[in-house]
C-alpha positions in Angstrom: 35.9 16.2 62.7 39.5 15.6 61.8 41.2 17.4 59.2 41.7 16.2 55.5 45.3 16.7 54.4 46.0 15.9 50.6 47.4 12.1 51.6 45.0 11.5 54.5 41.7 9.2 52.8 38.6 10.3 54.5 35.4 7.8 54.1 32.1 9.0 54.0 29.7 9.2 56.3 27.7 6.6 54.1 30.3 3.9 53.8 30.1 6.2 50.4 33.3 5.4 48.1 37.2 6.7 49.4 38.4 10.4 48.1 41.4 12.5 47.4 40.9 15.4 48.4 43.7 17.9 46.1 45.4 21.3 47.3 44.4 23.7 44.7 39.8 21.6 45.3 40.4 22.6 49.5 41.4 25.7 48.0 38.2 26.2 46.0 36.4 25.1 49.1 37.3 28.2 51.0 36.8 30.5 48.1 32.9 29.4 48.4 32.9 29.4 51.8 34.2 32.8 52.1 31.2 33.7 49.8 28.3 35.3 51.7 25.1 33.6 51.6 22.1 34.5 49.3 19.5 36.2 51.5 17.0 32.9 50.6 16.8 29.6 49.5 17.4 29.8 46.1 14.7 26.9 44.5 16.3 24.2 42.2 16.4 25.8 38.4 14.9 22.4 36.0 16.2 22.2 32.6 13.5 21.1 30.0 13.7 18.3 28.4 15.2 19.7 25.2 17.5 21.2 26.8 18.6 18.7 28.7 19.2 16.1 25.6 20.9 19.0 23.8 23.2 20.3 26.6 23.9 17.4 28.7 27.2 19.5 30.7 29.7 17.2 32.1 29.1 15.3 35.5 30.7 17.3 38.4 32.7 15.3 40.9 30.3 13.9 43.6 29.7 16.0 47.2 31.9 13.8 50.3 29.2 12.2 52.4 26.7 12.1 49.2 23.3 10.5 49.8 20.4 9.4 47.8 18.5 12.9 48.5 20.4 15.4 46.7 18.8 18.3 45.0 17.2 17.5 41.7 18.4 19.7 39.4 22.2 18.1 40.7 21.0 14.6 40.0 19.5 15.9 36.2 22.4 17.7 35.2 25.1 14.8 35.9 24.2 13.3 32.4 27.2 12.9 30.8 27.2 14.7 27.4 27.2 12.1 24.0 27.7 13.0 20.5 24.4 13.3 19.1 23.6 11.4 15.8 22.4 13.8 12.6 18.7 14.0 11.6 18.2 11.4 8.7 17.2 13.3 5.3 13.6 12.7 4.5 13.7 10.2 1.4 16.1 8.2 3.9 13.5 8.3 6.3 10.2 7.6 3.7 12.6 4.6 2.8 13.0 3.1 5.6 11.9 0.7 6.9 9.5 0.9 10.1 8.5 -0.5 13.3 5.0 -1.2 11.6 5.8 -2.2 8.3 7.7 -4.8 10.1 4.9 -6.1 12.4 2.5 -6.0 9.4 5.6 -7.8 7.1 5.3 -5.3 4.9 8.9 -6.5 3.3 11.5 -2.9 2.4 12.0 -1.9 -0.6 15.0 -2.9 -2.5 16.4 -2.4 -6.3 15.2 -5.8 -7.9 11.6 -5.5 -6.2 11.0 -1.6 -6.0 13.9 -0.6 -9.0 11.6 2.7 -10.1 12.7 4.0 -6.7 16.4 4.3 -7.2 16.3 5.6 -10.5 13.8 9.0 -12.1 11.6 7.8 -15.1 13.2 9.3 -17.8 11.1 10.9 -20.7 11.0 8.4 -24.1 13.2 10.9 -26.8 11.2 12.7 -29.2 11.3 11.4 -32.7 11.5 14.1 -35.7 9.6 17.8 -35.3 10.1 20.3 -33.8 10.2 18.6 -30.0 13.1 16.5 -32.2 14.8 19.5 -33.8 15.3 21.4 -29.8 16.6 18.1 -28.8 19.0 17.5 -30.9 20.4 21.0 -30.6 20.0 21.3 -26.9 22.3 17.8 -26.8 19.6 16.2 -25.4 18.9 18.3 -21.9 16.1 20.2 -23.0 13.6 17.2 -24.3 9.9 17.8 -24.6 8.6 14.0 -24.8 7.1 12.4 -27.8 4.5 14.5 -30.2 0.7 13.1 -30.4 2.1 11.7 -33.1 4.5 9.7 -32.3 3.0 8.8 -29.2 0.4 7.8 -31.9 2.7 5.4 -34.0 4.1 3.9 -30.4 0.8 2.9 -29.6 0.7 1.2 -32.9 4.4 -0.8 -31.7 3.1 -1.8 -28.7 -0.5 -3.4 -30.0 1.7 -4.9 -32.7 4.7 -6.1 -30.1 1.9 -8.5 -28.1 3.3 -11.3 -27.2 1.5 -14.6 -27.9 1.1 -17.4 -25.6 0.0 -20.0 -28.7 -0.5 -19.5 -32.6 -2.7 -17.7 -34.3 -4.0 -17.0 -37.9 -5.6 -14.4 -39.6 -7.2 -15.3 -43.2 -7.1 -12.4 -46.0 -9.7 -13.0 -48.7 -12.0 -11.5 -51.1 -14.7 -11.9 -54.4 -12.9 -10.1 -56.2 -9.8 -10.2 -58.1 -7.2 -7.2 -58.2 -8.7 -5.3 -55.0 -5.8 -5.9 -53.0 -5.6 -8.7 -51.1 -1.9 -10.4 -52.0 -0.6 -6.9 -51.0 -2.2 -6.3 -48.0 -0.6 -10.0 -46.9 2.9 -8.8 -47.5 2.3 -5.7 -46.5 1.2 -6.4 -43.4 3.2 -9.1 -43.4 6.2 -6.6 -43.4 4.8 -5.2 -40.5 4.4 -8.0 -38.5 8.1 -8.5 -39.0 9.1 -5.1 -38.4 8.1 -4.5 -34.4 7.8 -8.4 -33.5 10.3 -10.3 -32.3 8.9 -13.3 -33.7 8.9 -14.0 -37.6 5.5 -14.2 -38.7 4.8 -16.7 -41.9 2.4 -15.6 -45.0 1.1 -18.9 -46.1 -0.1 -18.2 -50.4 -3.2 -20.6 -50.4 -4.5 -19.1 -53.6 -5.6 -21.5 -55.9 -4.9 -19.5 -59.1 -1.4 -19.2 -59.3 -0.8 -17.1 -56.4 2.2 -14.9 -56.8 2.5 -13.7 -53.2 6.4 -15.1 -52.7 6.9 -12.6 -56.2 5.4 -9.5 -54.3 7.7 -10.0 -51.4 10.8 -11.4 -53.1 10.0 -10.1 -57.0 10.2 -12.1 -59.0 13.2 -12.4 -61.2 14.9 -13.3 -57.3 12.2 -16.2 -56.7 12.9 -17.9 -59.9 16.0 -17.7 -59.6 16.1 -19.5 -56.2 15.1 -22.6 -57.2 11.6 -22.5 -55.9 9.9 -24.8 -53.4 6.1 -25.0 -53.0 3.6 -25.8 -50.5 2.9 -29.0 -52.9 6.6 -30.1 -52.0 6.2 -29.0 -48.9 3.0 -31.3 -48.5 4.6 -34.7 -50.1 7.5 -34.0 -47.7 5.8 -33.1 -44.1 5.7 -36.1 -42.4 9.5 -36.3 -42.8 10.2 -32.2 -41.2 10.6 -32.4 -37.6 12.3 -29.2 -36.7 12.3 -25.8 -37.8 15.6 -26.5 -39.6 13.9 -28.7 -42.2 11.4 -26.6 -42.3 13.1 -23.4 -43.7 14.3 -25.9 -47.0 10.9 -25.4 -47.9 10.6 -21.5 -47.4 11.5 -18.3 -48.5 12.4 -15.5 -46.1 11.9 -11.4 -47.3 13.8 -10.1 -43.8 12.0 -12.0 -40.9 9.3 -12.6 -42.9 9.0 -16.5 -43.3 6.6 -17.3 -46.8 5.5 -20.8 -48.4 5.1 -20.2 -51.7 1.8 -21.2 -53.8 2.3 -23.5 -56.5 2.4 -22.2 -59.9 1.4 -25.4 -61.8 -2.9 -24.8 -63.2 -3.3 -28.4 -63.2 -2.3 -28.9 -59.2 -2.7 -25.6 -58.0 -6.6 -26.5 -57.4 -6.6 -29.6 -55.9 -4.9 -28.1 -52.5 -7.7 -30.0 -50.0 -9.1 -28.7 -46.6 -7.2 -31.4 -44.4 -4.0 -31.1 -46.6 -4.6 -27.3 -45.0 -5.1 -28.7 -41.9 -1.9 -30.4 -41.9 0.4 -27.3 -43.2 -1.4 -25.6 -40.5 -1.1 -27.8 -37.7 3.0 -27.7 -38.8 3.0 -24.4 -39.2 1.8 -23.3 -35.1 4.5 -25.1 -33.7 7.2 -23.0 -35.7 5.3 -19.2 -35.0 3.1 -17.7 -33.4 1.7 -15.6 -36.3 1.2 -17.3 -39.6 -1.0 -15.0 -42.8 -2.9 -16.9 -45.3 -3.8 -15.3 -48.8 -6.9 -17.2 -49.4 -7.1 -16.0 -53.4 -10.1 -15.0 -54.8 -13.3 -17.3 -53.6 -14.5 -18.4 -50.5 -15.6 -21.3 -51.7 -12.5 -23.8 -53.1 -11.9 -26.9 -52.2 -9.7 -25.7 -49.4 -11.3 -22.5 -48.2 -13.7 -24.6 -45.5 -10.4 -25.6 -43.7 -8.9 -21.9 -44.0 -12.0 -21.0 -42.0 -12.1 -23.6 -39.3 -8.8 -23.1 -38.6 -8.3 -18.7 -39.1 -8.7 -17.0 -35.4 -9.4 -13.3 -38.0 -10.4 -12.5 -41.2 -9.0 -9.0 -42.9 -12.0 -8.6 -45.7 -10.2 -6.9 -48.9 -12.8 -4.2 -51.1 -11.8 -1.3 -52.8 -13.5 1.9 -53.4 -15.6 0.6 -56.8 -18.6 -0.4 -56.0 -18.5 -3.2 -57.5 -16.1 -4.0 -54.7 -17.9 -2.7 -51.7 -20.9 -5.0 -52.3 -18.4 -7.9 -53.1 -16.8 -7.2 -49.7 -20.5 -7.1 -48.0 -21.1 -10.6 -49.6 -18.7 -11.9 -48.7 -19.5 -11.1 -45.2 -23.4 -12.1 -45.7 -21.6 -15.2 -46.5 -20.1 -16.3 -43.8 -22.4 -15.2 -41.5 -25.2 -18.0 -43.7 -22.6 -20.5 -43.2 -21.9 -21.0 -40.0 -18.9 -18.0 -39.6 -21.4 -15.5 -37.7 -18.0 -14.4 -35.2 -15.5 -14.4 -38.1 -18.0 -12.2 -40.1 -18.9 -10.3 -36.7 -15.2 -9.9 -36.1 -13.6 -9.4 -39.5 -11.3 -5.9 -40.3 -12.5 -4.6 -43.6 -9.9 -3.0 -45.6 -10.1 -1.0 -48.5 -7.4 -0.1 -50.6 -7.5 2.9 -53.0 -5.8 1.0 -55.8 -7.0 2.2 -59.3 -7.5 5.8 -57.8 -11.7 5.9 -59.1 -13.7 8.7 -60.6 -14.8 11.4 -58.2 -17.7 10.6 -58.8 -17.3 7.6 -56.6 -18.2 8.7 -52.6 -15.1 7.1 -51.0 -16.6 8.2 -47.1 -20.5 6.9 -48.4 -19.1 3.2 -49.2 -16.7 3.4 -45.5 -19.5 4.3 -43.3 -21.7 1.8 -45.1 -19.3 -1.1 -44.7 -17.9 0.0 -41.4 -21.3 -1.1 -39.7 -21.1 -4.7 -40.2 -17.1 -5.2 -39.2 -15.0 -4.7 -36.1 -12.9 -2.4 -38.3 -12.6 -0.8 -41.1 -9.4 0.4 -42.8 -8.2 2.5 -45.9 -4.5 2.6 -47.6 -4.4 4.7 -49.9 -3.2 5.4 -53.2 0.5 3.9 -53.7 2.2 3.0 -56.2 4.7 1.1 -54.9 0.8 -0.8 -54.4 -0.5 0.0 -57.3 2.2 -1.1 -59.8 0.9 -4.8 -58.8 5.2 -5.4 -58.4 7.6 -5.7 -55.8 6.0 -4.5 -52.3 8.4 -3.3 -49.9 8.0 -1.2 -46.5 11.1 1.9 -47.5 9.7 2.6 -51.0 5.7 3.4 -49.8 4.2 5.7 -48.6 4.4 7.2 -45.2 0.6 7.0 -45.2 0.5 3.2 -46.9 3.2 2.0 -44.1 0.7 4.0 -41.4 -2.4 2.0 -42.4 -0.6 -1.4 -42.5 0.9 -0.3 -39.0 -3.4 0.0 -38.2 -3.9 -3.0 -39.7 -1.7 -5.6 -38.0 -2.7 -3.6 -34.5 -6.1 -4.8 -35.3 -5.0 -8.5 -36.4 -2.6 -8.6 -32.9 -6.2 -7.7 -31.6 -8.1 -10.3 -32.6 -6.3 -12.8 -31.1 -8.0 -13.6 -27.6 
């Protein structure tokens, strides 16, 4: 074999590439040749798969005259080392779409369809009590969440504010006057206005010179407002084609919109069922919730139209034995005159207006009435209701306001 000089090219035996070997490479080769040979042929060391992928040493220069039958160990360690990407976090692996997701057609989570994957759920803020005090004291860092009482209040608010499809009407009636019928209409109407996104409407259909608007606004304000009544509305109903036009015949106690009853005794009893139905049809185009104060009795002229268009009923009663009897008689009359569903789903409201004698067994009266209606709710004695004057939520006891919330929630629950 001819000598190889630094500048002399040499061909491989197997037509390999032409290489140039430097003088330092020749010196290294000579030093290796001078070393004593091992006692026996050494078996090539095979690296484990994990070690091969982790170490990946730089590939040595191919030997001169190399061929395809080189030892396997030399081939394995000839893979050049590359940068290994860091392993993704577990959270990324959970949210990252996989091949199986793509095959199954499952969309990857995003900020629009799955916002909850990217934002931690926050506890509701506690209001009042020990939990609320600790929340304020710690600047919000210690949030124990709302207590049982607040959770019940929140649930009532959710039921009252439920979105409705269409327009619904609740009739409030009784067979005896002075037992809280009109005060219930105002208190429940103001409560609906407080919690609902859409304003409710209350209609005074009392044939006996009803005072619904006076109880909601105060008599002085009502008299100063050049009041328009349900009679004025009927006379011009054909020209009303918008909420703006309708508002001219209405009164407003905050977000509660009201139609005043006729105050002239000679005219008030002339409202017929057909006329009421015309008003109800007009109201249904602009309000999703309407309350109708029916007055005393169930046989006056407009009553058949009111019951025909009612989605549910509130029966006003008192703790006096006579008041409880009349409430039961009302439900029996309804069931016997084709209004079985209204009677079965009625809400009986007992208002402790006159603080009856301790000899009256209130629990027995409640038990007697609760078995013949969908729900019975008691309104405690409250001077803001008993005085027969202006009803405002701000001056009522918390127990009274809670009772009105329960009535409002029960009313909306009955809208199906």
